[in-house]
All heavy atoms as a GROMACS GRO file, in nm:
protein
  571
    1MET      N    1   1.902   1.135   2.831
    1MET     CA    2   1.823   1.054   2.731
    1MET      C    3   1.674   1.052   2.774
    1MET      O    4   1.605   0.993   2.689
    1MET     CB    5   1.883   0.908   2.745
    1MET     CG    6   2.015   0.894   2.684
    1MET     SD    7   2.003   0.819   2.533
    1MET     CE    8   2.173   0.779   2.509
    2GLY      N    9   1.632   1.101   2.875
    2GLY     CA   10   1.483   1.086   2.917
    2GLY      C   11   1.395   1.176   2.846
    2GLY      O   12   1.278   1.139   2.836
    3ASN      N   13   1.440   1.275   2.774
    3ASN     CA   14   1.351   1.376   2.696
    3ASN      C   15   1.348   1.339   2.549
    3ASN      O   16   1.293   1.417   2.474
    3ASN     CB   17   1.386   1.509   2.721
    3ASN     CG   18   1.344   1.557   2.866
    3ASN    OD1   19   1.264   1.498   2.932
    3ASN    ND2   20   1.410   1.668   2.911
    4GLU      N   21   1.411   1.235   2.503
    4GLU     CA   22   1.417   1.208   2.366
    4GLU      C   23   1.282   1.170   2.315
    4GLU      O   24   1.211   1.092   2.373
    4GLU     CB   25   1.520   1.106   2.332
    4GLU     CG   26   1.672   1.151   2.344
    4GLU     CD   27   1.760   1.038   2.316
    4GLU    OE1   28   1.721   0.950   2.240
    4GLU    OE2   29   1.881   1.048   2.365
    5ALA      N   30   1.237   1.216   2.192
    5ALA     CA   31   1.116   1.182   2.124
    5ALA      C   32   1.126   1.037   2.064
    5ALA      O   33   1.243   1.004   2.014
    5ALA     CB   34   1.074   1.269   2.022
    6LYS      N   35   1.029   0.957   2.088
    6LYS     CA   36   1.047   0.819   2.025
    6LYS      C   37   0.989   0.819   1.880
    6LYS      O   38   0.875   0.878   1.860
    6LYS     CB   39   0.945   0.733   2.103
    6LYS     CG   40   1.022   0.647   2.213
    6LYS     CD   41   0.928   0.541   2.259
    6LYS     CE   42   1.014   0.435   2.323
    6LYS     NZ   43   0.922   0.318   2.367
    7LEU      N   44   1.063   0.774   1.796
    7LEU     CA   45   1.035   0.770   1.657
    7LEU      C   46   0.951   0.632   1.635
    7LEU      O   47   0.999   0.528   1.671
    7LEU     CB   48   1.158   0.758   1.563
    7LEU     CG   49   1.120   0.742   1.421
    7LEU    CD1   50   1.051   0.862   1.364
    7LEU    CD2   51   1.264   0.727   1.359
    8GLU      N   52   0.830   0.653   1.590
    8GLU     CA   53   0.742   0.522   1.560
    8GLU      C   54   0.747   0.497   1.411
    8GLU      O   55   0.699   0.577   1.327
    8GLU     CB   56   0.608   0.546   1.608
    8GLU     CG   57   0.595   0.567   1.766
    8GLU     CD   58   0.469   0.517   1.811
    8GLU    OE1   59   0.404   0.434   1.747
    8GLU    OE2   60   0.428   0.553   1.927
    9LEU      N   61   0.814   0.385   1.374
    9LEU     CA   62   0.818   0.343   1.237
    9LEU      C   63   0.694   0.284   1.196
    9LEU      O   64   0.618   0.210   1.278
    9LEU     CB   65   0.934   0.242   1.216
    9LEU     CG   66   1.081   0.301   1.238
    9LEU    CD1   67   1.173   0.196   1.234
    9LEU    CD2   68   1.099   0.416   1.151
   10PRO      N   69   0.646   0.297   1.068
   10PRO     CA   70   0.519   0.235   1.020
   10PRO      C   71   0.527   0.087   1.008
   10PRO      O   72   0.645   0.031   0.984
   10PRO     CB   73   0.508   0.296   0.889
   10PRO     CG   74   0.636   0.337   0.836
   10PRO     CD   75   0.710   0.373   0.957
   11GLU      N   76   0.422   0.007   1.019
   11GLU     CA   77   0.435  -0.132   0.998
   11GLU      C   78   0.439  -0.156   0.850
   11GLU      O   79   0.369  -0.093   0.771
   11GLU     CB   80   0.300  -0.195   1.060
   11GLU     CG   81   0.297  -0.342   1.030
   11GLU     CD   82   0.175  -0.408   1.080
   11GLU    OE1   83   0.083  -0.343   1.157
   11GLU    OE2   84   0.147  -0.527   1.052
   12LEU      N   85   0.527  -0.241   0.814
   12LEU     CA   86   0.539  -0.271   0.663
   12LEU      C   87   0.471  -0.398   0.634
   12LEU      O   88   0.493  -0.492   0.697
   12LEU     CB   89   0.699  -0.280   0.629
   12LEU     CG   90   0.758  -0.143   0.660
   12LEU    CD1   91   0.916  -0.167   0.624
   12LEU    CD2   92   0.708  -0.026   0.576
   13LEU      N   93   0.398  -0.393   0.530
   13LEU     CA   94   0.323  -0.521   0.478
   13LEU      C   95   0.415  -0.579   0.353
   13LEU      O   96   0.451  -0.492   0.274
   13LEU     CB   97   0.195  -0.474   0.411
   13LEU     CG   98   0.101  -0.407   0.509
   13LEU    CD1   99  -0.022  -0.347   0.438
   13LEU    CD2  100   0.048  -0.499   0.613
   14SER      N  101   0.409  -0.704   0.344
   14SER     CA  102   0.472  -0.777   0.230
   14SER      C  103   0.370  -0.770   0.126
   14SER      O  104   0.257  -0.727   0.134
   14SER     CB  105   0.518  -0.906   0.264
   14SER     OG  106   0.399  -0.988   0.279
   15GLN      N  107   0.422  -0.807  -0.005
   15GLN     CA  108   0.326  -0.812  -0.117
   15GLN      C  109   0.216  -0.922  -0.090
   15GLN      O  110   0.104  -0.906  -0.119
   15GLN     CB  111   0.409  -0.857  -0.241
   15GLN     CG  112   0.321  -0.867  -0.364
   15GLN     CD  113   0.396  -0.906  -0.479
   15GLN    OE1  114   0.464  -0.809  -0.538
   15GLN    NE2  115   0.405  -1.018  -0.534
   16ARG      N  116   0.259  -1.034  -0.025
   16ARG     CA  117   0.165  -1.134   0.014
   16ARG      C  118   0.058  -1.079   0.108
   16ARG      O  119  -0.060  -1.112   0.102
   16ARG     CB  120   0.240  -1.257   0.073
   16ARG     CG  121   0.147  -1.371   0.112
   16ARG     CD  122   0.222  -1.481   0.158
   16ARG     NE  123   0.296  -1.534   0.052
   16ARG     CZ  124   0.383  -1.643   0.059
   16ARG    NH1  125   0.392  -1.700   0.170
   16ARG    NH2  126   0.441  -1.688  -0.044
   17ASP      N  127   0.116  -1.005   0.210
   17ASP     CA  128   0.009  -0.943   0.312
   17ASP      C  129  -0.088  -0.854   0.236
   17ASP      O  130  -0.208  -0.854   0.265
   17ASP     CB  131   0.076  -0.857   0.412
   17ASP     CG  132   0.176  -0.934   0.504
   17ASP    OD1  133   0.150  -1.050   0.524
   17ASP    OD2  134   0.273  -0.887   0.558
   18LEU      N  135  -0.036  -0.761   0.144
   18LEU     CA  136  -0.122  -0.671   0.082
   18LEU      C  137  -0.225  -0.748  -0.006
   18LEU      O  138  -0.343  -0.718   0.002
   18LEU     CB  139  -0.039  -0.589  -0.014
   18LEU     CG  140  -0.122  -0.494  -0.107
   18LEU    CD1  141  -0.176  -0.380  -0.032
   18LEU    CD2  142  -0.035  -0.447  -0.235
   19CYS      N  143  -0.188  -0.846  -0.077
   19CYS     CA  144  -0.274  -0.930  -0.169
   19CYS      C  145  -0.380  -1.001  -0.085
   19CYS      O  146  -0.496  -1.008  -0.128
   19CYS     CB  147  -0.186  -1.014  -0.260
   19CYS     SG  148  -0.091  -0.927  -0.373
   20GLY      N  149  -0.332  -1.053   0.037
   20GLY     CA  150  -0.422  -1.121   0.121
   20GLY      C  151  -0.543  -1.021   0.168
   20GLY      O  152  -0.657  -1.050   0.168
   21TYR      N  153  -0.496  -0.903   0.203
   21TYR     CA  154  -0.590  -0.800   0.258
   21TYR      C  155  -0.684  -0.752   0.144
   21TYR      O  156  -0.804  -0.733   0.170
   21TYR     CB  157  -0.508  -0.680   0.309
   21TYR     CG  158  -0.594  -0.561   0.350
   21TYR    CD1  159  -0.678  -0.572   0.467
   21TYR    CD2  160  -0.606  -0.448   0.275
   21TYR    CE1  161  -0.754  -0.472   0.512
   21TYR    CE2  162  -0.676  -0.344   0.322
   21TYR     CZ  163  -0.753  -0.349   0.436
   21TYR     OH  164  -0.831  -0.237   0.466
   22LEU      N  165  -0.634  -0.748   0.022
   22LEU     CA  166  -0.722  -0.687  -0.088
   22LEU      C  167  -0.796  -0.794  -0.156
   22LEU      O  168  -0.875  -0.758  -0.248
   22LEU     CB  169  -0.629  -0.608  -0.180
   22LEU     CG  170  -0.562  -0.474  -0.131
   22LEU    CD1  171  -0.472  -0.423  -0.246
   22LEU    CD2  172  -0.675  -0.384  -0.084
   23GLY      N  173  -0.753  -0.912  -0.139
   23GLY     CA  174  -0.824  -1.040  -0.218
   23GLY      C  175  -0.764  -1.028  -0.354
   23GLY      O  176  -0.850  -1.058  -0.451
   24LYS      N  177  -0.646  -0.992  -0.382
   24LYS     CA  178  -0.589  -0.975  -0.507
   24LYS      C  179  -0.475  -1.084  -0.523
   24LYS      O  180  -0.412  -1.127  -0.427
   24LYS     CB  181  -0.537  -0.840  -0.539
   24LYS     CG  182  -0.643  -0.736  -0.555
   24LYS     CD  183  -0.716  -0.747  -0.673
   24LYS     CE  184  -0.798  -0.621  -0.704
   24LYS     NZ  185  -0.866  -0.642  -0.837
   25SER      N  186  -0.441  -1.116  -0.663
   25SER     CA  187  -0.317  -1.205  -0.670
   25SER      C  188  -0.198  -1.126  -0.657
   25SER      O  189  -0.195  -0.999  -0.680
   25SER     CB  190  -0.331  -1.268  -0.807
   25SER     OG  191  -0.309  -1.168  -0.912
   26GLU      N  192  -0.076  -1.202  -0.645
   26GLU     CA  193   0.053  -1.124  -0.633
   26GLU      C  194   0.080  -1.085  -0.780
   26GLU      O  195   0.158  -0.987  -0.795
   26GLU     CB  196   0.158  -1.227  -0.579
   26GLU     CG  197   0.128  -1.247  -0.427
   26GLU     CD  198   0.249  -1.307  -0.360
   26GLU    OE1  199   0.362  -1.269  -0.383
   26GLU    OE2  200   0.224  -1.397  -0.284
   27ALA      N  201   0.032  -1.154  -0.880
   27ALA     CA  202   0.062  -1.103  -1.013
   27ALA      C  203   0.000  -0.976  -1.041
   27ALA      O  204   0.049  -0.876  -1.108
   27ALA     CB  205   0.006  -1.208  -1.115
   28TRP      N  206  -0.113  -0.944  -0.978
   28TRP     CA  207  -0.193  -0.821  -0.989
   28TRP      C  208  -0.097  -0.710  -0.929
   28TRP      O  209  -0.088  -0.599  -0.980
   28TRP     CB  210  -0.328  -0.818  -0.912
   28TRP     CG  211  -0.377  -0.676  -0.901
   28TRP    CD1  212  -0.458  -0.617  -0.987
   28TRP    CD2  213  -0.361  -0.593  -0.792
   28TRP    NE1  214  -0.476  -0.494  -0.940
   28TRP    CE2  215  -0.430  -0.476  -0.817
   28TRP    CE3  216  -0.291  -0.599  -0.672
   28TRP    CZ2  217  -0.418  -0.363  -0.725
   28TRP    CZ3  218  -0.292  -0.484  -0.580
   28TRP    CH2  219  -0.359  -0.373  -0.608
   29ALA      N  220  -0.034  -0.733  -0.813
   29ALA     CA  221   0.032  -0.645  -0.742
   29ALA      C  222   0.173  -0.605  -0.820
   29ALA      O  223   0.197  -0.486  -0.838
   29ALA     CB  224   0.083  -0.687  -0.601
   30GLU      N  225   0.221  -0.705  -0.878
   30GLU     CA  226   0.341  -0.680  -0.969
   30GLU      C  227   0.319  -0.599  -1.090
   30GLU      O  228   0.375  -0.508  -1.128
   30GLU     CB  229   0.404  -0.818  -1.009
   30GLU     CG  230   0.470  -0.889  -0.884
   30GLU     CD  231   0.498  -1.037  -0.918
   30GLU    OE1  232   0.472  -1.089  -1.030
   30GLU    OE2  233   0.539  -1.099  -0.817
   31ARG      N  234   0.193  -0.635  -1.153
   31ARG     CA  235   0.154  -0.555  -1.272
   31ARG      C  236   0.118  -0.405  -1.226
   31ARG      O  237   0.146  -0.313  -1.294
   31ARG     CB  238   0.036  -0.624  -1.327
   31ARG     CG  239  -0.015  -0.565  -1.464
   31ARG     CD  240  -0.114  -0.654  -1.534
   31ARG     NE  241  -0.241  -0.695  -1.444
   31ARG     CZ  242  -0.253  -0.816  -1.402
   31ARG    NH1  243  -0.179  -0.914  -1.422
   31ARG    NH2  244  -0.351  -0.830  -1.319
   32ALA      N  245   0.039  -0.396  -1.110
   32ALA     CA  246   0.003  -0.267  -1.063
   32ALA      C  247   0.131  -0.166  -1.031
   32ALA      O  248   0.131  -0.058  -1.064
   32ALA     CB  249  -0.087  -0.280  -0.938
   33ARG      N  250   0.237  -0.231  -0.982
   33ARG     CA  251   0.357  -0.167  -0.951
   33ARG      C  252   0.422  -0.124  -1.084
   33ARG      O  253   0.463   0.000  -1.103
   33ARG     CB  254   0.463  -0.245  -0.882
   33ARG     CG  255   0.440  -0.238  -0.727
   33ARG     CD  256   0.569  -0.282  -0.645
   33ARG     NE  257   0.627  -0.404  -0.703
   33ARG     CZ  258   0.580  -0.539  -0.665
   33ARG    NH1  259   0.483  -0.538  -0.592
   33ARG    NH2  260   0.638  -0.640  -0.722
   34LEU      N  261   0.436  -0.207  -1.180
   34LEU     CA  262   0.487  -0.184  -1.311
   34LEU      C  263   0.407  -0.070  -1.383
   34LEU      O  264   0.479   0.023  -1.439
   34LEU     CB  265   0.488  -0.309  -1.402
   34LEU     CG  266   0.547  -0.297  -1.534
   34LEU    CD1  267   0.706  -0.264  -1.510
   34LEU    CD2  268   0.527  -0.421  -1.611
   35GLU      N  269   0.275  -0.073  -1.376
   35GLU     CA  270   0.192   0.023  -1.448
   35GLU      C  271   0.176   0.150  -1.364
   35GLU      O  272   0.121   0.263  -1.414
   35GLU     CB  273   0.062  -0.035  -1.466
   35GLU     CG  274   0.067  -0.142  -1.573
   35GLU     CD  275  -0.061  -0.226  -1.592
   35GLU    OE1  276  -0.155  -0.194  -1.516
   35GLU    OE2  277  -0.066  -0.308  -1.674
   36GLY      N  278   0.209   0.153  -1.239
   36GLY     CA  279   0.188   0.262  -1.144
   36GLY      C  280   0.052   0.287  -1.107
   36GLY      O  281   0.000   0.401  -1.069
   37THR      N  282  -0.036   0.183  -1.104
   37THR     CA  283  -0.183   0.196  -1.066
   37THR      C  284  -0.211   0.139  -0.921
   37THR      O  285  -0.324   0.151  -0.883
   37THR     CB  286  -0.259   0.118  -1.168
   37THR    OG1  287  -0.214  -0.020  -1.172
   37THR    CG2  288  -0.247   0.176  -1.312
   38GLY      N  289  -0.103   0.076  -0.863
   38GLY     CA  290  -0.135   0.020  -0.726
   38GLY      C  291  -0.088   0.118  -0.622
   38GLY      O  292  -0.062   0.228  -0.645
   39PRO      N  293  -0.095   0.059  -0.492
   39PRO     CA  294  -0.066   0.148  -0.381
   39PRO      C  295   0.085   0.180  -0.381
   39PRO      O  296   0.163   0.114  -0.446
   39PRO     CB  297  -0.098   0.052  -0.256
   39PRO     CG  298  -0.152  -0.070  -0.311
   39PRO     CD  299  -0.148  -0.071  -0.463
   40PRO      N  300   0.121   0.290  -0.326
   40PRO     CA  301   0.258   0.332  -0.318
   40PRO      C  302   0.344   0.221  -0.240
   40PRO      O  303   0.282   0.160  -0.156
   40PRO     CB  304   0.267   0.456  -0.243
   40PRO     CG  305   0.135   0.470  -0.166
   40PRO     CD  306   0.038   0.384  -0.255
   41PHE      N  307   0.464   0.204  -0.281
   41PHE     CA  308   0.545   0.094  -0.221
   41PHE      C  309   0.686   0.149  -0.191
   41PHE      O  310   0.726   0.254  -0.229
   41PHE     CB  311   0.556  -0.025  -0.314
   41PHE     CG  312   0.621   0.007  -0.446
   41PHE    CD1  313   0.750  -0.022  -0.474
   41PHE    CD2  314   0.532   0.051  -0.555
   41PHE    CE1  315   0.811   0.009  -0.593
   41PHE    CE2  316   0.596   0.079  -0.678
   41PHE     CZ  317   0.739   0.052  -0.701
   42ILE      N  318   0.754   0.064  -0.116
   42ILE     CA  319   0.889   0.099  -0.072
   42ILE      C  320   0.976  -0.009  -0.116
   42ILE      O  321   0.939  -0.132  -0.087
   42ILE     CB  322   0.905   0.111   0.084
   42ILE    CG1  323   0.813   0.226   0.131
   42ILE    CG2  324   1.043   0.137   0.124
   42ILE    CD1  325   0.783   0.227   0.284
   43LYS      N  326   1.087   0.014  -0.185
   43LYS     CA  327   1.183  -0.090  -0.212
   43LYS      C  328   1.309  -0.099  -0.110
   43LYS      O  329   1.358   0.011  -0.078
   43LYS     CB  330   1.251  -0.066  -0.353
   43LYS     CG  331   1.155  -0.094  -0.462
   43LYS     CD  332   1.142  -0.240  -0.489
   43LYS     CE  333   1.279  -0.299  -0.562
   43LYS     NZ  334   1.271  -0.416  -0.634
   44ILE      N  335   1.323  -0.211  -0.052
   44ILE     CA  336   1.427  -0.223   0.037
   44ILE      C  337   1.523  -0.335  -0.014
   44ILE      O  338   1.493  -0.457  -0.001
   44ILE     CB  339   1.390  -0.262   0.184
   44ILE    CG1  340   1.282  -0.144   0.234
   44ILE    CG2  341   1.497  -0.281   0.282
   44ILE    CD1  342   1.224  -0.183   0.355
   45GLY      N  343   1.611  -0.299  -0.090
   45GLY     CA  344   1.698  -0.401  -0.166
   45GLY      C  345   1.612  -0.458  -0.261
   45GLY      O  346   1.555  -0.374  -0.345
   46ARG      N  347   1.593  -0.586  -0.269
   46ARG     CA  348   1.507  -0.650  -0.365
   46ARG      C  349   1.360  -0.670  -0.316
   46ARG      O  350   1.271  -0.711  -0.387
   46ARG     CB  351   1.558  -0.792  -0.410
   46ARG     CG  352   1.692  -0.761  -0.492
   46ARG     CD  353   1.749  -0.885  -0.528
   46ARG     NE  354   1.673  -0.964  -0.618
   46ARG     CZ  355   1.695  -1.098  -0.658
   46ARG    NH1  356   1.807  -1.159  -0.616
   46ARG    NH2  357   1.623  -1.152  -0.734
   47SER      N  358   1.339  -0.641  -0.193
   47SER     CA  359   1.214  -0.665  -0.124
   47SER      C  360   1.116  -0.540  -0.149
   47SER      O  361   1.160  -0.419  -0.149
   47SER     CB  362   1.220  -0.672   0.020
   47SER     OG  363   1.297  -0.798   0.055
   48VAL      N  364   0.992  -0.567  -0.163
   48VAL     CA  365   0.891  -0.463  -0.185
   48VAL      C  366   0.799  -0.462  -0.058
   48VAL      O  367   0.760  -0.564  -0.010
   48VAL     CB  368   0.796  -0.485  -0.308
   48VAL    CG1  369   0.686  -0.384  -0.317
   48VAL    CG2  370   0.891  -0.482  -0.436
   49ARG      N  371   0.771  -0.341  -0.006
   49ARG     CA  372   0.698  -0.334   0.114
   49ARG      C  373   0.597  -0.225   0.099
   49ARG      O  374   0.611  -0.125   0.021
   49ARG     CB  375   0.777  -0.308   0.243
   49ARG     CG  376   0.880  -0.418   0.281
   49ARG     CD  377   0.792  -0.538   0.317
   49ARG     NE  378   0.889  -0.658   0.356
   49ARG     CZ  379   0.903  -0.760   0.287
   49ARG    NH1  380   0.873  -0.762   0.162
   49ARG    NH2  381   0.989  -0.849   0.335
   50TYR      N  382   0.481  -0.230   0.166
   50TYR     CA  383   0.389  -0.123   0.160
   50TYR      C  384   0.349  -0.076   0.308
   50TYR      O  385   0.359  -0.159   0.408
   50TYR     CB  386   0.260  -0.188   0.111
   50TYR     CG  387   0.268  -0.243  -0.031
   50TYR    CD1  388   0.312  -0.358  -0.052
   50TYR    CD2  389   0.239  -0.162  -0.140
   50TYR    CE1  390   0.327  -0.428  -0.170
   50TYR    CE2  391   0.248  -0.214  -0.265
   50TYR     CZ  392   0.298  -0.340  -0.296
   50TYR     OH  393   0.316  -0.393  -0.414
   51THR      N  394   0.311   0.053   0.323
   51THR     CA  395   0.262   0.094   0.468
   51THR      C  396   0.115   0.098   0.455
   51THR      O  397   0.046   0.119   0.356
   51THR     CB  398   0.328   0.238   0.484
   51THR    OG1  399   0.256   0.333   0.387
   51THR    CG2  400   0.464   0.248   0.482
   52TRP      N  401   0.057   0.074   0.583
   52TRP     CA  402  -0.074   0.083   0.590
   52TRP      C  403  -0.136   0.219   0.555
   52TRP      O  404  -0.240   0.232   0.484
   52TRP     CB  405  -0.126   0.049   0.736
   52TRP     CG  406  -0.139  -0.094   0.768
   52TRP    CD1  407  -0.067  -0.168   0.851
   52TRP    CD2  408  -0.234  -0.182   0.709
   52TRP    NE1  409  -0.106  -0.303   0.862
   52TRP    CE2  410  -0.208  -0.312   0.775
   52TRP    CE3  411  -0.335  -0.177   0.615
   52TRP    CZ2  412  -0.274  -0.424   0.735
   52TRP    CZ3  413  -0.405  -0.297   0.584
   52TRP    CH2  414  -0.378  -0.416   0.642
   53LYS      N  415  -0.061   0.325   0.589
   53LYS     CA  416  -0.102   0.460   0.557
   53LYS      C  417  -0.115   0.480   0.404
   53LYS      O  418  -0.221   0.529   0.354
   53LYS     CB  419   0.003   0.560   0.619
   53LYS     CG  420  -0.023   0.699   0.582
   53LYS     CD  421   0.068   0.788   0.648
   53LYS     CE  422   0.055   0.943   0.606
   53LYS     NZ  423   0.158   1.025   0.652
   54GLY      N  424  -0.017   0.430   0.334
   54GLY     CA  425  -0.017   0.430   0.189
   54GLY      C  426  -0.139   0.354   0.129
   54GLY      O  427  -0.201   0.406   0.036
   55VAL      N  428  -0.150   0.239   0.171
   55VAL     CA  429  -0.256   0.148   0.122
   55VAL      C  430  -0.390   0.213   0.146
   55VAL      O  431  -0.476   0.215   0.060
   55VAL     CB  432  -0.253   0.019   0.187
   55VAL    CG1  433  -0.371  -0.076   0.148
   55VAL    CG2  434  -0.115  -0.065   0.137
   56LEU      N  435  -0.419   0.264   0.267
   56LEU     CA  436  -0.554   0.327   0.297
   56LEU      C  437  -0.573   0.448   0.220
   56LEU      O  438  -0.687   0.460   0.174
   56LEU     CB  439  -0.558   0.349   0.454
   56LEU     CG  440  -0.559   0.229   0.543
   56LEU    CD1  441  -0.551   0.267   0.687
   56LEU    CD2  442  -0.679   0.136   0.518
   57HIS      N  443  -0.476   0.525   0.206
   57HIS     CA  444  -0.496   0.658   0.112
   57HIS      C  445  -0.524   0.599  -0.030
   57HIS      O  446  -0.609   0.672  -0.092
   57HIS     CB  447  -0.361   0.731   0.133
   57HIS     CG  448  -0.367   0.860   0.035
   57HIS    ND1  449  -0.444   0.971   0.073
   57HIS    CD2  450  -0.312   0.885  -0.074
   57HIS    CE1  451  -0.427   1.053  -0.014
   57HIS    NE2  452  -0.356   1.017  -0.113
   58TRP      N  453  -0.454   0.502  -0.075
   58TRP     CA  454  -0.485   0.463  -0.216
   58TRP      C  455  -0.624   0.414  -0.218
   58TRP      O  456  -0.706   0.437  -0.316
   58TRP     CB  457  -0.381   0.348  -0.248
   58TRP     CG  458  -0.401   0.282  -0.377
   58TRP    CD1  459  -0.361   0.332  -0.495
   58TRP    CD2  460  -0.465   0.159  -0.405
   58TRP    NE1  461  -0.382   0.243  -0.597
   58TRP    CE2  462  -0.451   0.135  -0.534
   58TRP    CE3  463  -0.514   0.061  -0.326
   58TRP    CZ2  464  -0.500   0.016  -0.610
   58TRP    CZ3  465  -0.574  -0.053  -0.376
   58TRP    CH2  466  -0.562  -0.074  -0.529
   59LEU      N  467  -0.671   0.342  -0.127
   59LEU     CA  468  -0.819   0.287  -0.121
   59LEU      C  469  -0.911   0.403  -0.129
   59LEU      O  470  -1.015   0.407  -0.187
   59LEU     CB  471  -0.833   0.179  -0.002
   59LEU     CG  472  -0.772   0.057  -0.015
   59LEU    CD1  473  -0.788  -0.023   0.121
   59LEU    CD2  474  -0.849  -0.016  -0.128
   60GLU      N  475  -0.889   0.501  -0.030
   60GLU     CA  476  -0.977   0.621  -0.020
   60GLU      C  477  -0.991   0.689  -0.161
   60GLU      O  478  -1.093   0.741  -0.181
   60GLU     CB  479  -0.918   0.703   0.098
   60GLU     CG  480  -0.952   0.665   0.226
   60GLU     CD  481  -0.872   0.742   0.340
   60GLU    OE1  482  -0.800   0.832   0.303
   60GLU    OE2  483  -0.895   0.710   0.457
   61GLU      N  484  -0.883   0.698  -0.228
   61GLU     CA  485  -0.879   0.761  -0.362
   61GLU      C  486  -0.966   0.694  -0.456
   61GLU      O  487  -1.005   0.751  -0.553
   61GLU     CB  488  -0.738   0.776  -0.412
   61GLU     CG  489  -0.653   0.877  -0.351
   61GLU     CD  490  -0.513   0.890  -0.402
   61GLU    OE1  491  -0.466   0.785  -0.462
   61GLU    OE2  492  -0.455   0.985  -0.404
   62ARG      N  493  -1.003   0.565  -0.439
   62ARG     CA  494  -1.076   0.479  -0.529
   62ARG      C  495  -1.222   0.474  -0.481
   62ARG      O  496  -1.302   0.415  -0.545
   62ARG     CB  497  -1.016   0.344  -0.538
   62ARG     CG  498  -0.911   0.346  -0.641
   62ARG     CD  499  -0.791   0.263  -0.602
   62ARG     NE  500  -0.682   0.300  -0.708
   62ARG     CZ  501  -0.607   0.405  -0.682
   62ARG    NH1  502  -0.619   0.492  -0.585
   62ARG    NH2  503  -0.516   0.439  -0.778
   63GLU      N  504  -1.258   0.534  -0.371
   63GLU     CA  505  -1.394   0.530  -0.326
   63GLU      C  506  -1.488   0.595  -0.420
   63GLU      O  507  -1.458   0.710  -0.468
   63GLU     CB  508  -1.403   0.586  -0.187
   63GLU     CG  509  -1.547   0.561  -0.115
   63GLU     CD  510  -1.530   0.615   0.023
   63GLU    OE1  511  -1.472   0.720   0.050
   63GLU    OE2  512  -1.599   0.560   0.112
   64ARG      N  513  -1.606   0.530  -0.455
   64ARG     CA  514  -1.701   0.582  -0.550
   64ARG      C  515  -1.840   0.577  -0.495
   64ARG      O  516  -1.870   0.496  -0.395
   64ARG     CB  517  -1.700   0.500  -0.677
   64ARG     CG  518  -1.558   0.491  -0.739
   64ARG     CD  519  -1.532   0.622  -0.807
   64ARG     NE  520  -1.399   0.610  -0.882
   64ARG     CZ  521  -1.284   0.639  -0.845
   64ARG    NH1  522  -1.276   0.695  -0.724
   64ARG    NH2  523  -1.177   0.634  -0.914
   65THR      N  524  -1.923   0.656  -0.550
   65THR     CA  525  -2.066   0.657  -0.500
   65THR      C  526  -2.165   0.591  -0.606
   65THR      O  527  -2.286   0.550  -0.584
   65THR     CB  528  -2.116   0.792  -0.480
   65THR    OG1  529  -2.103   0.876  -0.590
   65THR    CG2  530  -2.046   0.863  -0.349
   66SER      N  531  -2.113   0.573  -0.737
   66SER     CA  532  -2.182   0.501  -0.833
   66SER      C  533  -2.093   0.450  -0.932
   66SER      O  534  -1.971   0.485  -0.940
   66SER     CB  535  -2.276   0.598  -0.911
   66SER     OG  536  -2.214   0.691  -0.990
   67THR      N  537  -2.136   0.351  -1.022
   67THR     CA  538  -2.044   0.289  -1.126
   67THR      C  539  -2.006   0.394  -1.228
   67THR      O  540  -1.902   0.373  -1.291
   67THR     CB  541  -2.113   0.171  -1.189
   67THR    OG1  542  -2.237   0.215  -1.245
   67THR    CG2  543  -2.127   0.068  -1.088
   68GLY      N  544  -2.076   0.491  -1.249
   68GLY     CA  545  -2.047   0.601  -1.350
   68GLY      C  546  -1.956   0.715  -1.300
   68GLY      O  547  -1.918   0.791  -1.371
   69SER      N  548  -1.930   0.706  -1.167
   69SER     CA  549  -1.868   0.828  -1.094
   69SER      C  550  -1.714   0.807  -1.124
   69SER      O  551  -1.658   0.693  -1.117
   69SER     CB  552  -1.898   0.811  -0.945
   69SER     OG  553  -1.815   0.901  -0.871
   70THR      N  554  -1.653   0.912  -1.142
   70THR     CA  555  -1.505   0.918  -1.169
   70THR      C  556  -1.444   0.964  -1.035
   70THR      O  557  -1.320   0.954  -1.016
   70THR     CB  558  -1.456   1.002  -1.284
   70THR    OG1  559  -1.498   1.146  -1.242
   70THR    CG2  560  -1.502   0.959  -1.407
   71ARG      N  561  -1.513   1.002  -0.931
   71ARG     CA  562  -1.475   1.028  -0.804
   71ARG      C  563  -1.564   0.994  -0.695
   71ARG      O  564  -1.675   0.984  -0.689
   71ARG     CB  565  -1.432   1.179  -0.789
   71ARG     CG  566  -1.392   1.217  -0.647
   71ARG     CD  567  -1.270   1.148  -0.602
   71ARG     NE  568  -1.257   1.177  -0.461
   71ARG     CZ  569  -1.224   1.092  -0.365
   71ARG    NH1  570  -1.230   0.961  -0.388
   71ARG    NH2  571  -1.212   1.128  -0.243
   0.00000   0.00000   0.00000
């Protein structure tokens, strides 16, 4: 058992954690999931969770250099 690779699972954020971090309401998160405009999420039963990796990637995709910029 000494040579087994350790699997590191990502830290999962709740909807409340995500909204607190982003400064958004939980209604925004629910709407964003429904519309497909929010960060990627994981469903575990009835629970919704987010990974930091997914949230950070989603934020990076939204980075802009001017208000008229589409990228």
